[in-house]
C-alpha positions as CSV (number, residue, x, y, z in Angstrom):
1,X,38.3,10.6,11.0
2,X,41.3,12.6,11.8
3,X,43.3,12.3,15.0
4,X,41.2,14.8,16.9
5,X,38.0,12.9,15.9
6,X,37.0,15.7,13.5
7,X,35.7,14.7,10.1
8,X,38.2,15.0,7.3
9,X,35.6,17.1,5.4
10,X,35.1,19.5,8.3
11,X,38.7,20.7,8.7
12,X,39.1,24.1,7.0
13,X,35.9,23.7,5.1
14,X,33.6,26.0,6.9
15,X,30.8,28.0,5.4
16,X,31.7,31.5,4.4
17,X,30.3,34.4,2.3
18,X,32.1,33.0,-0.8
19,X,30.5,29.6,-0.7
20,X,27.2,30.0,1.1
21,X,24.4,32.4,0.7
22,X,20.9,32.0,2.2
23,X,18.3,31.1,-0.4
24,X,15.7,33.8,-1.2
25,X,13.5,34.4,-4.2
26,X,14.5,38.1,-4.1
27,X,17.5,37.2,-6.2
28,X,15.4,36.2,-9.1
29,X,14.2,39.7,-10.0
30,X,17.7,41.0,-9.6
31,X,19.0,38.4,-12.0
32,X,16.3,39.0,-14.6
33,X,16.7,42.8,-14.4
34,X,20.5,42.3,-14.9
35,X,20.3,39.9,-17.9
36,X,17.1,41.0,-19.5
37,X,16.6,44.6,-18.5
38,X,14.5,45.6,-21.6
39,X,12.3,42.5,-21.7
40,X,8.7,43.1,-20.8
41,X,8.0,41.8,-17.3
42,X,4.5,43.0,-16.6
43,X,1.5,43.8,-18.8
44,X,-1.6,45.4,-17.3
45,X,-4.1,47.1,-19.6
46,X,-2.2,50.0,-21.2
47,X,0.7,49.8,-18.8
48,X,4.0,47.9,-19.5
49,X,7.0,47.5,-17.3
50,X,10.3,45.9,-18.2
51,X,12.3,43.8,-15.8
52,X,14.6,46.8,-15.1
53,X,11.5,49.0,-14.3
54,X,9.8,46.3,-12.1
55,X,13.1,45.9,-10.2
56,X,13.5,49.6,-9.7
57,X,9.9,50.0,-8.6
58,X,10.4,47.2,-6.1
59,X,13.5,48.9,-4.8
60,X,11.6,52.2,-4.5
61,X,8.9,50.4,-2.5
62,X,11.4,48.8,-0.2
63,X,13.1,52.1,0.4
64,X,9.8,54.0,1.0
65,X,8.6,51.4,3.5
66,X,11.9,51.6,5.3
67,X,11.5,55.4,5.5
68,X,8.0,54.8,7.0
69,X,9.6,52.9,9.8
70,X,9.0,49.4,8.6
71,X,11.7,47.1,10.0
72,X,12.7,43.4,10.0
73,X,9.7,41.1,10.7
74,X,7.1,43.9,10.6
75,X,4.0,42.8,8.8
76,X,2.8,44.6,5.6
77,X,-0.7,43.6,4.7
78,X,-2.1,44.0,1.2
79,X,-5.6,43.8,-0.2
80,X,-4.9,43.9,-3.9
81,X,-6.0,42.4,-7.2
82,X,-3.6,40.9,-9.8
83,X,-1.9,44.2,-10.7
84,X,1.6,45.4,-11.1
85,X,1.5,46.8,-7.5
86,X,0.7,43.3,-6.1
87,X,3.6,41.8,-8.1
88,X,6.0,44.5,-6.8
89,X,4.9,43.9,-3.2
90,X,6.2,40.3,-3.5
91,X,9.7,41.8,-3.8
92,X,9.6,45.2,-2.3
93,X,8.1,44.2,1.0
94,X,10.6,41.3,1.9
95,X,13.4,43.4,0.4
96,X,13.2,45.7,3.4
97,X,13.1,42.7,5.8
98,X,9.3,42.8,6.3
99,X,6.8,40.0,6.0
100,X,4.2,40.2,3.2
101,X,0.6,39.4,4.3
102,X,-1.6,39.0,1.2
103,X,-5.3,39.1,2.2
104,X,-8.3,37.5,0.3
105,X,-10.1,40.4,-1.4
106,X,-13.5,38.7,-0.8
107,X,-13.4,38.6,3.0
108,X,-15.8,40.7,5.0
109,X,-14.6,43.5,7.2
110,X,-14.7,41.5,10.4
111,X,-12.4,38.8,9.0
112,X,-10.0,41.4,7.6
113,X,-9.9,43.2,10.9
114,X,-9.1,39.9,12.7
115,X,-6.2,39.3,10.3
116,X,-4.8,42.8,10.6
117,X,-4.7,42.5,14.4
118,X,-3.5,38.9,14.5
119,X,-0.7,39.6,12.1
120,X,0.0,43.0,13.8
121,X,0.1,44.8,10.5
122,X,2.2,47.9,10.5
123,X,1.2,49.0,7.0
124,X,-1.9,48.2,4.9
125,X,-1.8,48.6,1.1
126,X,-5.3,48.4,-0.4
127,X,-7.0,48.8,-3.8
128,X,-9.6,51.5,-4.1
129,X,-12.2,48.9,-5.2
130,X,-12.3,47.6,-1.7
131,X,-12.7,50.9,0.1
132,X,-16.1,50.3,1.6
133,X,-15.1,47.0,3.3
134,X,-11.5,48.2,4.2
135,X,-12.7,51.4,5.8
136,X,-14.9,49.3,8.2
137,X,-12.1,46.8,8.7
138,X,-9.6,49.5,9.7
139,X,-12.2,50.9,12.1
140,X,-12.8,47.5,13.6
141,X,-9.1,46.7,13.9
142,X,-8.4,49.8,16.0
143,X,-4.7,50.0,15.0
144,X,-4.1,53.7,15.3
145,X,-0.4,53.4,14.2
146,X,-1.1,51.4,11.1
147,X,-0.3,53.3,7.9
148,X,-2.9,52.9,5.1
149,X,-1.8,53.3,1.5
150,X,-4.2,53.3,-1.5
151,X,-3.6,51.8,-4.9
152,X,-5.6,53.7,-7.6
153,X,-5.3,51.3,-10.6
154,X,-6.2,53.2,-13.8
155,X,-7.7,50.0,-15.1
156,X,-10.4,50.2,-12.4
157,X,-13.2,52.6,-13.1
158,X,-15.8,51.5,-10.5
159,X,-16.8,53.0,-7.2
160,X,-14.4,53.4,-4.3
161,X,-12.7,56.2,-2.5
162,X,-9.2,56.5,-1.2
163,X,-9.1,55.7,2.5
164,X,-5.4,56.1,3.3
165,X,-3.0,58.8,4.0
166,X,-0.8,58.2,0.9
167,X,-1.3,56.9,-2.7
168,X,1.0,54.1,-3.9
169,X,2.6,56.0,-6.7
170,X,3.3,58.9,-4.4
171,X,4.8,56.4,-1.9
172,X,7.2,55.1,-4.6
173,X,8.2,58.6,-5.4
174,X,9.6,59.0,-1.9
175,X,11.8,55.9,-2.3
176,X,15.2,55.4,-3.9
177,X,15.7,53.1,-6.9
178,X,19.3,52.5,-5.7
179,X,18.1,51.0,-2.4
180,X,19.9,47.7,-1.9
181,X,17.6,44.7,-1.3
182,X,18.0,43.4,2.3
183,X,18.9,39.7,1.9
184,X,17.8,37.5,4.8
185,X,20.5,36.6,7.2
186,X,18.9,33.2,7.6
187,X,16.9,31.5,4.8
188,X,14.5,30.3,7.6
189,X,13.4,34.0,8.1
190,X,9.8,34.6,7.4
191,X,8.9,36.0,3.9
192,X,5.1,35.9,3.9
193,X,2.0,35.3,6.0
194,X,-1.1,33.6,4.5
195,X,-4.3,33.0,6.3
196,X,-6.4,29.8,5.8
197,X,-10.0,30.1,4.9
198,X,-11.2,29.8,8.5
199,X,-14.3,27.8,7.7
200,X,-14.5,26.3,11.2
201,X,-13.5,29.4,13.2
202,X,-10.9,32.1,13.0
203,X,-8.4,31.6,10.2
204,X,-4.9,30.4,11.0
205,X,-1.8,32.4,9.9
206,X,0.5,30.2,7.8
207,X,4.1,31.5,7.8
208,X,6.5,30.9,4.8
209,X,10.3,31.2,4.9
210,X,12.6,32.4,2.2
211,X,14.0,29.0,1.5
212,X,10.6,27.4,0.8
213,X,9.5,30.3,-1.4
214,X,12.8,30.0,-3.4
215,X,12.5,26.2,-3.8
216,X,8.8,26.2,-4.7
217,X,9.3,29.0,-7.2
218,X,11.9,26.8,-8.9
219,X,9.9,23.6,-8.6
220,X,7.0,25.3,-10.4
221,X,9.3,25.7,-13.4
222,X,10.9,22.2,-13.3
223,X,7.9,20.1,-12.2
224,X,5.7,21.8,-14.8
225,X,8.4,22.0,-17.5
226,X,8.1,25.7,-18.1
227,X,10.4,27.0,-20.9
228,X,12.3,30.3,-20.3
229,X,10.4,33.5,-21.0
230,X,7.0,31.9,-20.7
231,X,4.0,34.2,-20.9
232,X,1.9,33.7,-17.8
233,X,-1.7,34.9,-17.3
234,X,-2.7,35.8,-13.8
235,X,-6.1,33.9,-13.5
236,X,-5.0,32.7,-10.1
237,X,-5.2,35.3,-7.3
238,X,-1.8,36.5,-6.1
239,X,-3.2,36.6,-2.6
240,X,-3.8,32.8,-2.6
241,X,-0.6,31.1,-1.3
242,X,1.3,34.1,-2.9
243,X,-0.1,33.0,-6.2
244,X,1.2,29.5,-5.6
245,X,4.6,31.2,-5.5
246,X,4.3,32.2,-9.2
247,X,5.2,35.8,-8.7
248,X,8.7,34.6,-7.7
249,X,8.5,31.8,-10.4
250,X,8.0,34.3,-13.2
251,X,10.9,36.4,-12.0
252,X,13.1,33.3,-12.1
253,X,11.7,32.4,-15.5
254,X,12.2,36.0,-16.8
255,X,8.9,35.6,-18.4
256,X,5.9,37.9,-18.9
257,X,3.2,38.5,-16.2
258,X,-0.1,39.3,-17.9
259,X,-2.3,40.8,-15.2
260,X,-6.0,40.3,-14.9
261,X,-8.2,42.0,-12.3
262,X,-11.0,39.5,-12.5
263,X,-11.7,36.0,-13.8
264,X,-13.9,36.2,-16.9
265,X,-13.7,33.5,-19.6
266,X,-14.1,36.1,-22.4
267,X,-11.3,38.2,-21.0
268,X,-9.1,35.2,-20.5
269,X,-9.4,34.1,-24.1
270,X,-8.9,37.6,-25.3
271,X,-5.7,37.9,-23.3
272,X,-4.4,34.5,-24.5
273,X,-5.0,35.5,-28.1
274,X,-3.6,39.1,-27.8
275,X,-0.5,38.3,-25.7
276,X,0.3,34.8,-26.8
277,X,-0.2,33.4,-23.3
278,X,1.4,30.1,-22.8
279,X,0.7,29.3,-19.1
280,X,-2.0,29.9,-16.5
281,X,-3.3,28.4,-13.3
282,X,-6.6,28.0,-11.6
283,X,-9.2,26.0,-9.6
284,X,-11.3,23.4,-11.5
285,X,-14.1,26.0,-11.9
286,X,-11.9,28.3,-13.9
287,X,-11.0,25.5,-16.4
288,X,-14.6,24.4,-16.5
289,X,-15.7,28.0,-17.5
290,X,-13.1,27.9,-20.3
291,X,-14.1,24.4,-21.5
292,X,-17.8,25.4,-21.6
293,X,-17.4,28.9,-23.2
294,X,-18.7,29.5,-26.7
295,X,-16.4,28.2,-29.4
296,X,-16.2,31.5,-31.1
297,X,-14.4,33.0,-28.1
298,X,-11.5,30.6,-28.7
299,X,-11.0,31.5,-32.4
300,X,-7.6,32.6,-33.3
301,X,-5.8,30.7,-30.5
302,X,-3.7,28.2,-32.4
303,X,-0.7,27.9,-30.0
304,X,-0.2,25.5,-27.2
305,X,-1.7,26.7,-23.8
306,X,-0.7,24.9,-20.6
307,X,-2.7,25.1,-17.4
308,X,-2.2,23.9,-13.9
309,X,-5.3,22.8,-12.0
310,X,-5.5,22.5,-8.2
311,X,-7.4,23.9,-5.2
312,X,-9.8,20.9,-5.4
313,X,-9.7,17.5,-7.1
314,X,-10.7,18.2,-10.7
315,X,-13.7,16.3,-12.0
316,X,-12.8,14.0,-14.8
317,X,-15.2,15.9,-17.0
318,X,-13.2,19.1,-16.6
319,X,-9.9,17.4,-17.6
320,X,-11.6,15.8,-20.6
321,X,-13.2,19.1,-21.6
322,X,-9.9,21.0,-21.6
323,X,-8.3,18.2,-23.6
324,X,-11.0,18.5,-26.2
325,X,-10.3,22.2,-26.7
326,X,-6.6,21.6,-27.0
327,X,-5.4,22.9,-23.6
328,X,-2.7,20.8,-21.9
329,X,-3.8,20.5,-18.2
330,X,-1.5,19.3,-15.5
331,X,-2.9,18.4,-12.1
332,X,-1.0,19.6,-9.0
333,X,-2.0,19.4,-5.3
334,X,-1.1,21.2,-2.2
335,X,-2.4,23.4,0.6
336,X,-1.7,26.9,2.0
337,X,0.6,25.1,4.4
338,X,2.7,23.7,1.5
339,X,3.3,27.0,-0.4
340,X,0.5,26.0,-2.8
341,X,1.4,23.0,-5.1
342,X,3.8,20.5,-3.6
343,X,2.9,17.4,-5.6
344,X,2.2,16.9,-9.3
345,X,0.6,14.2,-11.4
346,X,3.7,13.7,-13.5
347,X,2.8,12.4,-16.9
348,X,4.3,9.5,-18.8
349,X,4.7,9.5,-22.6
350,X,3.1,6.1,-22.9
351,X,-0.2,7.5,-21.5
352,X,-0.7,9.3,-24.8
353,X,-1.3,5.9,-26.4
354,X,-4.3,5.3,-24.1
355,X,-7.9,6.3,-24.7
356,X,-8.9,9.8,-23.6
357,X,-11.0,8.3,-20.8
358,X,-8.0,6.4,-19.5
359,X,-5.7,9.5,-19.8
360,X,-8.3,11.5,-17.8
361,X,-8.3,8.9,-15.1
362,X,-4.5,8.9,-14.8
363,X,-4.1,12.7,-15.0
364,X,-6.7,13.3,-12.4
365,X,-4.6,12.1,-9.5
366,X,-2.7,14.1,-7.0
367,X,0.5,12.2,-8.0
368,X,4.0,12.4,-6.6
369,X,6.2,14.9,-4.9
370,X,7.3,18.1,-6.4
371,X,11.0,18.3,-7.2
372,X,11.9,20.3,-4.1
373,X,9.5,18.5,-1.8
374,X,11.0,15.5,0.1
375,X,8.0,13.4,0.4
376,X,4.3,12.8,0.0
377,X,2.7,9.7,1.3
378,X,-0.5,8.2,2.6
379,X,-0.3,7.0,6.2
380,X,-2.7,5.7,8.8
381,X,-3.1,8.8,11.0
382,X,-3.3,6.8,14.2
383,X,-0.5,4.3,13.7
384,X,1.5,6.5,11.3
385,X,2.1,3.4,9.2
386,X,2.0,3.5,5.4
387,X,-1.2,2.1,3.8
388,X,-0.7,-0.7,1.2
389,X,-0.4,0.4,-2.4
390,X,-3.7,-1.2,-3.4
391,X,-5.8,1.7,-4.5
392,X,-8.4,0.8,-1.9
393,X,-7.1,1.3,1.7
394,X,-7.6,4.9,2.8
395,X,-5.3,6.9,4.9
396,X,-4.3,10.6,5.3
397,X,-2.1,12.4,2.9
398,X,1.1,13.7,4.6
399,X,3.9,15.9,3.4
400,X,7.5,16.3,4.5
401,X,10.2,18.6,3.3
402,X,11.2,22.2,2.5
403,X,7.8,23.0,1.0
404,X,6.1,22.9,4.3
405,X,5.3,26.0,6.3
406,X,7.3,27.2,9.3
407,X,4.1,26.8,11.3
408,X,1.0,28.7,12.4
409,X,1.5,32.2,13.7
410,X,0.9,32.5,17.5
411,X,-0.6,29.0,17.6
412,X,2.0,26.5,18.9
413,X,-0.6,23.9,19.7
414,X,-2.0,23.8,16.2
415,X,1.5,23.8,14.8
416,X,2.6,20.9,17.0
417,X,-0.5,18.9,16.1
418,X,-0.1,19.4,12.4
419,X,3.5,18.1,12.5
420,X,2.7,15.1,14.7
421,X,4.9,12.1,13.9
422,X,7.3,14.1,11.8
423,X,4.9,14.6,8.9
424,X,2.5,17.5,8.0
425,X,-1.0,16.2,8.3
426,X,-3.2,17.5,5.5
427,X,-6.6,16.2,6.6
428,X,-7.2,14.8,3.1
429,X,-8.1,11.2,2.8
430,X,-6.6,9.2,-0.1
431,X,-5.3,5.9,-1.3
432,X,-1.9,4.9,-2.7
433,X,-2.2,3.4,-6.1
434,X,0.0,0.5,-7.3
435,X,2.3,2.8,-9.3
436,X,3.0,5.0,-6.2
437,X,0.7,7.8,-7.2
438,X,-1.6,9.4,-4.6
439,X,-5.3,9.7,-5.3
440,X,-7.6,11.7,-3.0
441,X,-10.8,10.2,-1.9
442,X,-12.1,13.1,0.2
443,X,-11.5,15.6,3.0
444,X,-11.9,13.7,6.3
445,X,-14.9,16.0,7.1
446,X,-16.5,15.4,3.7
447,X,-16.8,11.6,3.9
448,X,-20.5,10.7,4.1
449,X,-21.2,7.7,6.4
450,X,-24.4,6.1,5.3
451,X,-25.6,3.0,7.1
452,X,-22.0,2.3,8.1
453,X,-20.7,2.6,4.5
454,X,-18.3,5.4,3.6
455,X,-19.3,7.4,0.5
456,X,-16.7,9.7,-1.1
457,X,-18.4,13.0,-2.0
458,X,-15.7,13.4,-4.8
459,X,-16.8,10.1,-6.4
460,X,-20.4,11.3,-6.5
461,X,-19.4,14.7,-7.8
462,X,-17.5,13.1,-10.6
463,X,-20.6,11.3,-11.7
464,X,-22.6,14.5,-11.6
465,X,-20.1,16.4,-13.7
466,X,-20.5,13.8,-16.4
467,X,-24.1,15.0,-17.0
468,X,-24.1,17.4,-19.9
469,X,-26.3,19.9,-18.1
470,X,-24.1,20.3,-15.0
471,X,-21.8,23.3,-14.7
472,X,-20.9,22.8,-11.0
473,X,-21.7,20.3,-8.4
474,X,-21.0,19.6,-4.7
475,X,-22.1,16.8,-2.5
476,X,-22.5,16.9,1.3
477,X,-24.1,14.8,4.0
478,X,-27.8,15.2,4.6
479,X,-29.1,14.0,8.0
480,X,-31.3,10.9,7.7
481,X,-33.3,9.1,10.4
482,X,-32.8,5.7,8.8
483,X,-29.2,5.8,7.4
484,X,-27.7,8.5,9.6
485,X,-26.5,10.4,6.5
486,X,-27.2,10.3,2.8
487,X,-25.7,12.2,-0.1
488,X,-27.3,15.6,-0.9
489,X,-26.2,17.2,-4.2
490,X,-26.2,20.9,-4.9
491,X,-26.2,21.4,-8.7
492,X,-25.6,24.5,-10.8
493,X,-26.8,24.0,-14.4
494,X,-25.2,25.5,-17.5
495,X,-26.8,28.7,-18.9
496,X,-29.8,27.9,-21.0
497,X,-29.9,24.2,-20.2
498,X,-32.5,22.5,-18.1
499,X,-32.6,19.2,-16.2
500,X,-34.9,17.8,-13.6
501,X,-33.9,16.1,-10.3
502,X,-35.3,12.8,-11.6
503,X,-33.0,13.1,-14.7
504,X,-30.0,13.8,-12.5
505,X,-30.7,10.9,-10.2
506,X,-31.3,8.5,-13.2
507,X,-27.9,9.6,-14.6
508,X,-26.2,9.0,-11.3
509,X,-27.7,5.5,-11.1
510,X,-25.8,4.7,-14.3
511,X,-22.5,5.5,-12.7
512,X,-22.8,4.8,-9.0
513,X,-23.8,2.1,-6.6
514,X,-27.4,2.6,-5.4
515,X,-26.4,3.7,-1.9
516,X,-24.1,6.4,-3.3
517,X,-26.8,8.1,-5.5
518,X,-27.9,11.5,-4.1
519,X,-31.1,11.3,-2.2
520,X,-31.8,15.0,-2.7
521,X,-31.0,17.4,-5.5
522,X,-30.9,21.1,-4.8
523,X,-30.6,23.4,-7.9
524,X,-29.0,26.8,-7.8
525,X,-25.7,28.6,-7.9
526,X,-23.1,26.7,-5.9
527,X,-21.2,29.1,-3.5
528,X,-17.5,29.4,-4.2
529,X,-14.5,31.3,-2.8
530,X,-12.6,33.8,-4.8
531,X,-10.1,31.1,-5.7
532,X,-12.9,28.9,-7.1
533,X,-13.1,26.4,-4.2
534,X,-16.7,25.3,-3.5
535,X,-17.7,26.4,0.0
536,X,-18.9,23.1,1.4
537,X,-19.2,24.5,4.9
538,X,-22.0,26.7,3.6
539,X,-23.7,23.7,1.8
540,X,-23.4,21.6,4.9
541,X,-25.4,24.2,6.8
542,X,-28.0,24.4,4.0
543,X,-28.3,20.6,4.0
544,X,-29.0,20.6,7.7
545,X,-31.7,23.2,7.3
546,X,-33.3,21.4,4.3
547,X,-33.5,18.2,6.3
548,X,-36.3,19.7,8.4
549,X,-38.5,20.1,5.3
550,X,-38.3,16.4,4.2
């Protein structure tokens, strides 16, 4: 310390514009447009945009929004598919100081209206495909000053009218491509707003900051090991956690964004073959669809394809199925509140020497922290003490670091509770394995308590997925007079394949303790969200109603 008790390293070493710039992912597209102006950035049907063109279109968007009166921290809501317009919004909206609110395209009008009002949307940009729902949502929201802009994607030929006062391309024409991106004065400034699924009430608005978006975009590259100029297929909705931050990731990577309006295994394989796709992301159901698709659809794909799987713990059968068709799958884990993936099941070279079954078991874990996340752990939620690394003692997964949200919009109580004890509480129950890797056992609300014994619905689902006839499965609690609760399995069979409830139960008995075997099998399509998550809240209600018929 110096004589005036000031640190030696504080004297004359202050932050200034030469040595400190707030982090923001907006700089990624500027860099790629500068270095690789003529490289293809976006492919969508017959349309192609280079990095220079994508950057210029983003600048025009920012300029046009500013001319419409959009200012710092105003909310711009979008209801869009994976299209060039959606990609541009990830840059053009925050580039004028606004906050991007990407809305799930499968929500009903009432849910969308709630989000528009709660987020105080000043502008709404919506795809023509959703005109019917969005017209009603706008009416319900009763926001007379909200400006509605239509996207008329030439790749969409279905029904739907324009409902806004301006079309997207006409909006861009009013903007200037020389508009200077507005960099955040503070990297803690909000960049986006994402709403949780709202399965137990109104959804909560999760607020991201520029710093977190920047760091997670970079972590996606480093933690996944993406080489420069990767070719990324948008099977994951860009509205979901801002596409797990991959819009910003691909700008940093200077790669190629191959857009896809809807998830269809035939279209996915065609795109992989035509464009040489190297990377894609998705929920377990997306990978399952690919693993179970006809072999002839995969013909001509001879290069390595890497996929990230998340949104729900992947059944072992899915990881094994993808390995058999030559796709390299990496398991990541996170939530809306953690910018999407914030942990990864980091692989070890020596695992390759193990049997496929052993590799599947190791690769199916939630793993360790992302590079830019400071911590993931399993704690007792009451005492906040770490659980032993024994693979048996359950606790709650908790995160800490820069890849955790600012908090919930207009909900200080929920924010405070989620950060209790200095960690973000996920609500996911897990064990810590002896090598320090986290393994989810269940959501706290999905644990089935039967006769005082805890049954992990995930363990039962893993057993169900091992049956060759099962395409999708979900297990929830069924009320029972004797045991309190018993497992109830909802099973979706593969096309053209049959199985009886007795056969499914007999199969489960080979893999599970007797008390864990489903006591009821319900066949039919398993309800899923647009991101591939199985809607267990729907199935829990069905299970309650089916109980009265037993």
